[in-house]
Every structure is written in C-alpha cells, then in structure tokens.
C-alpha positions in Angstrom: -61.0 226.7 -43.7 -60.3 223.0 -43.2 -63.0 220.6 -42.1 -61.4 220.3 -38.6 -61.5 224.1 -38.0 -64.6 225.5 -36.4 -66.0 228.8 -37.5 -66.0 231.1 -34.5 -68.1 233.9 -36.1 -71.3 235.0 -34.4 -74.2 232.7 -35.3 -75.8 235.4 -37.5 -72.7 235.4 -39.8 -71.2 232.0 -39.4 -70.5 229.9 -42.5 -70.9 226.6 -40.5 -74.4 227.2 -39.1 -77.5 226.9 -41.3 -80.4 228.1 -39.2 -83.9 226.9 -40.0 -85.2 230.5 -39.9 -84.0 233.9 -41.1 -81.6 235.2 -38.4 -80.8 238.8 -37.7 -78.7 240.6 -35.1 -78.2 244.3 -34.6 -76.4 246.3 -31.9 -76.7 249.8 -30.5 -75.0 251.6 -27.6 -77.4 253.6 -25.4 -76.2 256.2 -22.8 -78.3 254.6 -20.0 -77.6 252.0 -17.4 -78.2 248.3 -18.0 -80.8 248.2 -15.3 -82.8 251.1 -16.7 -82.9 249.7 -20.2 -83.7 246.2 -19.0 -86.6 247.4 -16.8 -88.0 249.5 -19.6 -87.9 246.6 -22.1 -89.2 244.0 -19.7 -92.5 246.0 -19.3 -94.1 245.3 -22.7 -96.5 248.2 -22.4 -93.4 250.4 -23.0 -92.3 248.4 -26.0 -95.4 248.7 -28.3 -94.8 252.3 -29.4 -91.2 251.5 -30.2 -91.7 248.2 -32.1 -94.4 249.3 -34.6 -96.4 248.4 -36.7 -97.8 246.8 -33.6 -101.5 247.2 -33.1 -101.3 245.8 -29.6 -99.2 243.9 -27.1 -101.5 242.4 -24.5 -99.7 240.9 -21.5 -101.4 237.7 -20.5 -99.3 237.0 -17.4 -95.7 237.8 -16.4 -94.1 235.9 -19.2 -96.8 235.6 -22.0 -98.2 238.3 -24.3 -100.4 238.4 -27.4 -98.8 240.5 -30.2 -100.9 241.8 -33.1 -99.3 243.6 -36.0 -100.9 245.3 -39.0 -99.4 245.8 -42.4 -100.5 247.2 -45.8 -104.2 247.1 -46.6 -105.1 246.4 -43.0 -103.7 242.9 -43.0 -103.1 241.6 -39.5 -101.1 238.8 -37.9 -100.9 237.7 -34.3 -99.1 235.3 -32.0 -98.4 234.6 -28.4 -94.9 235.1 -27.2 -93.4 233.6 -24.1 -90.3 234.8 -22.2 -88.4 231.5 -22.1 -85.5 232.8 -20.0 -85.0 236.0 -18.1 -81.6 237.0 -16.6 -82.6 240.2 -14.9 -80.5 243.1 -16.0 -78.6 241.0 -18.6 -80.7 239.0 -21.1 -84.3 238.4 -22.1 -85.0 235.3 -24.3 -88.4 235.0 -26.0 -90.1 232.5 -28.3 -93.5 232.5 -30.2 -95.8 229.8 -29.1 -96.8 227.3 -31.8 -99.9 228.1 -33.9 -99.4 231.8 -34.3 -99.2 233.7 -37.6 -95.5 234.6 -37.2 -92.9 232.2 -35.8 -90.1 234.1 -34.1 -87.8 234.0 -31.2 -84.7 235.7 -30.0 -82.8 237.4 -27.3 -81.9 240.9 -26.1 -78.6 241.3 -24.3 -77.8 244.3 -22.1 -74.0 244.6 -21.8 -72.2 247.2 -19.7 -70.2 249.7 -21.8 -68.7 251.7 -19.0 -69.0 255.5 -19.3 -70.7 255.0 -22.7 -73.8 253.3 -21.1 -75.0 250.0 -22.3 -74.6 247.9 -25.5 -77.9 246.4 -26.5 -77.8 243.5 -28.9 -80.9 242.1 -30.4 -80.8 238.7 -32.1 -84.0 237.5 -33.8 -85.0 234.4 -35.7 -88.0 234.9 -38.0 -90.2 232.6 -40.1 -93.6 233.0 -41.7 -96.1 230.5 -40.4 -97.2 227.9 -43.0 -100.9 228.8 -42.2 -100.5 232.4 -43.2 -97.8 232.3 -45.9 -98.2 235.2 -48.3 -100.6 237.2 -46.1 -97.9 237.6 -43.5 -95.2 238.0 -46.2 -96.9 241.3 -47.1 -96.8 242.4 -43.4 -93.0 241.7 -43.0 -91.2 240.5 -46.1 -88.0 238.7 -45.0 -85.6 241.3 -46.4 -87.3 244.1 -44.5 -87.0 242.4 -41.1 -83.4 243.4 -40.7 -84.1 247.1 -41.4 -87.1 246.8 -39.0 -84.9 245.5 -36.2 -82.5 248.5 -36.9 -85.5 250.9 -36.7 -86.6 249.3 -33.4 -83.2 249.8 -31.8 -82.8 253.3 -33.2 -86.3 254.2 -31.8 -85.4 252.6 -28.4 -82.1 254.6 -28.3 -84.0 257.9 -29.0 -86.6 257.1 -26.4 -84.1 256.3 -23.7 -81.7 259.1 -24.4 -83.9 262.0 -25.6 -87.2 260.7 -24.0 -88.9 261.0 -27.4 -88.8 259.4 -30.8 -87.8 261.8 -33.6 -90.3 261.7 -36.5 -91.1 263.4 -39.7 -94.8 262.7 -39.3 -96.9 265.5 -40.7 -100.3 264.1 -40.1 -102.1 264.4 -36.8 -103.0 260.7 -36.9 -99.4 259.7 -37.2 -98.3 262.1 -34.5 -101.0 260.7 -32.2 -99.7 257.2 -32.7 -96.3 258.1 -31.2 -95.7 257.6 -27.5 -96.6 260.6 -25.5 -93.7 262.7 -24.1 -93.7 262.8 -20.3 -95.9 259.8 -20.1 -96.0 257.4 -17.1 -93.3 255.2 -18.4 -90.4 256.9 -16.5 
C-alpha cells in the first residue's frame, strides 16, 4: 500500500492505526430486537451475571457505575465507568474514569439484522493502570481479554435467546452465582 492510500480496515485490524491501548472487537448475532437488547444492556444490574468475574456493578447514577472484579487468589480491582454517549437503541459508549485500577473504554453497537434479529458488536480498549500493574495483570492478562469479550457475548446471546446461560458448573456455589432463571429482568 502506498503512503497516499488510506487503510479502510476496521480500527481493530487496521495497519495504519496504532492505538495506545489493547483494542478488541467481537460480533454476535442475537435473535432479538435491537430495542430489547439495548434495554437489557443499558440496565447494568442485568449485565453483572453475564460479564463475570464481576463481584459487583454498583450504579452511582444514570451514567456512572463502580465496577469491581475478582481474579485468582481473591485479587480485586475496581474502577468507575461513565457512559460518555448514549444513542438509545443503537450505541452505548463508555469510558473508565481516571484513577481506577483498569483503564478501559469502548462501545456496543446494536445493528438491525432483519429477520435474524440484531448484530451486536462490542469494541473495547483495555490497559492496566500504572498504579496496579502486575496485580491487575493477574486478573485479566491482555491475551485473555479477547476470549473474555467472546465469552461475554456468547453468554449474552444465550441469556437473550434461551433465557439462561448454559454451564457445566458442578458445584452448588458455582450454580448459585449464575443468574436466576425467571428472575425479574424480563
């Protein structure tokens, strides 16, 4: 490609763009309407069971929430996220506020797929905070973030289409951590 040609690839695979954080994008098609998926995702109390290993997501107001995650050996990290732009039924943009343990931001796009439902595309930028470094690296090592985003979308698809998340959990403690079927989220 010559210097005058612009790479028109998505930002996550472009050769021209060098992001300052790790950047991931994953897509899934879900057999539900855009409005239904958007409304479910916009209510963060619905999201915690899907996102895991989330200890808690505590809404602070309509656009801010404190996230706390736990990794191996009980190590925890937290941050406050803010919804920086909200296009109801279409896109949610978020960004971690400065000073948290994990710096992240991204967007979730809800795109109509006709009779197939909705295409959900999650793009996420991720960087470990300098103040936590190795401690947070144990929680979410960079190479595992992409597979974690895939798992989030797969769980979301299962929850929205089958109204449950399939699991191989054999221990009661693990089963109890899953979202309850028939709960008040629908």
